[in-house]
C-alpha positions as CSV (number, residue, x, y, z in Angstrom):
1,M,55.2,-42.5,-39.4
2,E,58.7,-43.3,-40.3
3,D,61.2,-44.7,-37.8
4,R,62.4,-41.9,-35.6
5,V,64.4,-41.7,-32.4
6,G,62.4,-40.8,-29.3
7,Y,64.0,-37.4,-28.9
8,S,62.7,-36.2,-32.3
9,L,59.1,-37.0,-31.4
10,P,56.7,-35.1,-29.1
11,P,55.5,-36.8,-26.0
12,S,52.3,-38.7,-26.4
13,L,49.8,-36.0,-26.8
14,C,46.8,-38.3,-27.0
15,Q,45.9,-37.9,-23.4
16,S,43.4,-35.2,-22.5
17,R,45.6,-32.9,-20.5
18,P,46.8,-29.4,-21.2
19,W,50.3,-29.0,-22.6
20,L,52.5,-26.0,-22.7
21,M,55.2,-26.0,-25.4
22,I,58.1,-23.6,-25.5
23,S,60.6,-23.4,-28.4
24,H,64.1,-22.2,-27.4
25,G,67.8,-22.5,-28.3
26,Q,69.6,-21.5,-31.5
27,D,67.0,-21.2,-34.3
28,A,64.3,-22.4,-31.9
29,Q,65.7,-25.9,-32.4
30,R,64.6,-27.4,-29.0
31,Q,61.1,-27.8,-27.7
32,T,60.1,-28.2,-24.1
33,F,56.7,-29.7,-23.4
34,F,55.3,-29.1,-19.9
35,D,52.7,-31.6,-18.6
36,I,51.1,-29.3,-16.0
37,S,48.9,-32.2,-14.7
38,K,52.0,-34.1,-13.6
39,N,54.3,-31.1,-13.1
40,Y,56.8,-32.7,-15.5
41,Y,58.6,-31.6,-18.6
42,Y,59.9,-33.3,-21.7
43,S,62.8,-31.8,-23.7
44,K,62.8,-32.7,-27.4
45,I,64.4,-31.7,-30.7
46,I,61.7,-32.0,-33.4
47,P,63.1,-31.0,-36.8
48,E,59.6,-30.0,-38.1
49,L,59.5,-27.3,-35.5
50,C,63.0,-25.9,-35.9
51,D,63.1,-22.2,-36.9
52,K,59.3,-22.0,-36.7
53,G,56.8,-20.1,-34.6
54,I,53.4,-21.4,-33.6
55,C,50.6,-19.1,-34.9
56,R,47.6,-21.0,-33.7
57,S,46.7,-24.5,-32.5
58,C,43.7,-26.8,-32.6
59,S,44.8,-28.7,-29.5
60,S,41.9,-31.2,-29.5
61,Y,43.1,-32.6,-32.9
62,G,46.8,-32.0,-32.4
63,W,47.2,-29.5,-35.3
64,L,49.5,-26.5,-35.1
65,V,49.7,-23.6,-37.6
66,L,53.4,-22.8,-38.0
67,R,55.2,-19.9,-39.6
68,D,58.8,-20.2,-40.7
69,Y,61.0,-17.4,-39.1
70,T,63.2,-17.1,-42.2
71,S,60.9,-17.6,-45.3
72,H,57.6,-16.6,-43.5
73,D,56.0,-19.7,-45.2
74,C,53.1,-21.2,-43.2
75,S,52.3,-24.9,-42.7
76,L,50.1,-27.2,-40.6
77,L,51.7,-29.8,-38.4
78,N,49.8,-32.6,-36.6
79,L,51.8,-33.5,-33.5
80,V,50.0,-36.8,-33.1
81,S,50.7,-38.2,-36.6
82,M,53.6,-35.8,-37.5
83,E,51.8,-35.1,-40.8
84,M,52.9,-31.8,-42.3
85,I,50.9,-29.8,-44.9
86,E,52.5,-26.8,-46.6
87,L,50.1,-23.9,-47.0
88,P,50.0,-21.5,-50.0
89,P,52.0,-18.3,-49.5
90,I,50.2,-15.5,-47.6
91,E,50.9,-12.0,-48.9
92,Y,50.9,-9.3,-46.3
93,S,52.5,-5.9,-45.9
94,T,53.2,-5.9,-42.2
95,S,54.1,-8.5,-39.6
96,E,50.5,-8.6,-38.4
97,Y,48.2,-11.1,-40.0
98,C,45.1,-13.1,-39.2
99,I,44.7,-16.9,-39.6
100,L,41.2,-18.2,-39.2
């Protein structure tokens, strides 16, 4: 992982605890992570999550399925390694879709 300042990285997600993440602000640029086991929150600005919605997650491995609000492109993001994988375009006729 390249050198990044702390506010642009998620909190350490390696611990086995449930996390709640909420994107908010203009273009969903800010993310707040709630550590419900400690009743504490971390506020971050993670560029990879800006203007994207979370479709699904595989929390035990740190992967999120993201959908860009503007282009509707989908990608995978690993919050542990910050690796991002762009997915092929998904053609659909409505806003409802299924990701397995």
